[in-house]
GUMIRO-585784 format. One record per residue (C-alpha): residue number from 1; residue in three letters; y, x negated, z negated. Coordinates in steps of 0.02 Angstrom, whole numbers, plus 50000, padded with zeros to 5 digits. Example, Ala and Ser with C-alpha at 12.3 -4.5 7.8 and 13.67 -1.06 7.14 Angstrom:
<pts>
 pos code    py    px    pz
   1  ala 49775 49385 49610
   2  ser 49947 49316 49643
</pts>
This chain:
<pts>
 pos code    py    px    pz
   1  met 45943 50866 45851
   2  glu 45921 50895 45667
   3  thr 46000 50795 45527
   4  ile 46030 50816 45342
   5  ala 46194 50780 45253
   6  lys 46242 50786 45070
   7  ile 46389 50888 45006
   8  ser 46509 50789 44896
   9  arg 46584 50850 44732
  10  lys 46739 50902 44829
  11  gly 46634 51002 44953
  12  trp 46649 50875 45093
  13  val 46511 50849 45220
  14  val 46505 50702 45339
  15  ile 46461 50754 45516
  16  pro 46338 50624 45584
  17  ala 46413 50502 45712
  18  ala 46294 50556 45851
  19  ile 46352 50737 45835
  20  arg 46536 50688 45824
  21  lys 46517 50584 45981
  22  lys 46421 50718 46077
  23  phe 46557 50848 46042
  24  gly 46707 50732 46049
  25  leu 46754 50761 45867
  26  gly 46869 50640 45779
  27  pro 47004 50635 45646
  28  gly 47111 50791 45659
  29  ser 46982 50889 45761
  30  leu 46972 51073 45719
  31  val 46808 51161 45680
  32  lys 46770 51343 45643
  33  phe 46641 51400 45516
  34  lys 46540 51555 45554
  35  ile 46408 51640 45448
  36  glu 46269 51717 45551
  37  gly 46100 51775 45490
  38  gly 46101 51671 45331
  39  lys 46157 51515 45426
  40  ile 46321 51421 45423
  41  ile 46373 51378 45600
  42  leu 46503 51244 45634
  43  ile 46593 51271 45800
  44  pro 46712 51142 45878
  45  glu 46881 51222 45911
  46  arg 46986 51158 46054
  47  asn 47174 51147 46038
  48  pro 47239 51179 46215
  49  val 47405 51094 46178
  50  glu 47321 50934 46120
  51  glu 47198 50939 46265
  52  cys 47344 50940 46387
  53  phe 47435 50799 46298
  54  gly 47454 50652 46415
  55  lys 47384 50740 46569
  56  leu 47550 50732 46661
  57  ala 47594 50559 46598
  58  ser 47474 50477 46722
  59  ser 47606 50484 46859
  60  asp 47739 50348 46869
  61  glu 47860 50472 46946
  62  ser 47973 50584 46844
  63  leu 47924 50766 46860
  64  thr 48106 50815 46838
  65  lys 48155 50702 46983
  66  leu 48018 50776 47093
  67  leu 48074 50952 47050
  68  leu 48257 50914 47090
  69  glu 48207 50836 47257
  70  glu 48102 50989 47301
  71  arg 48246 51105 47256
  72  lys 48364 51001 47363
  73  lys 48245 51017 47512
  74  asn 48234 51206 47486
  75  arg 48423 51221 47476
  76  leu 48444 51123 47638
  77  arg 48316 51235 47724
  78  glu 48409 51390 47665
  79  glu 48576 51319 47725
  80  glu 48500 51285 47895
  81  lys 48444 51467 47907
  82  ile 48620 51528 47866
  83  arg 48701 51417 47999
  84  phe 48600 51494 48140
</pts>
C-alpha cells in the first residue's frame, strides 16, 4: 500500500484511515520514528499496560474474592495435614 500525505505548517501528517485501521492506531497511540537508508520509518509502539487494560474485567467475579477463597482452601488443607 502506498499513499501520499501533505505535511502541515506545524509538521503534522495525517496517517490515512486504511493504515490506521490496519495497525489499530487511534487517538493516543504511540509511534516510533526511525531513519534508515534515507527513509523515515513509522513504527507502531505498543503500550503493554494499555493493552492489558480491561482484560481482567471480563469476569463478573472479584479476583480478590477468588484469591481469598483459594487461600482459605489452602489453609484448610494445611490444617488437615497438621491434625494427622
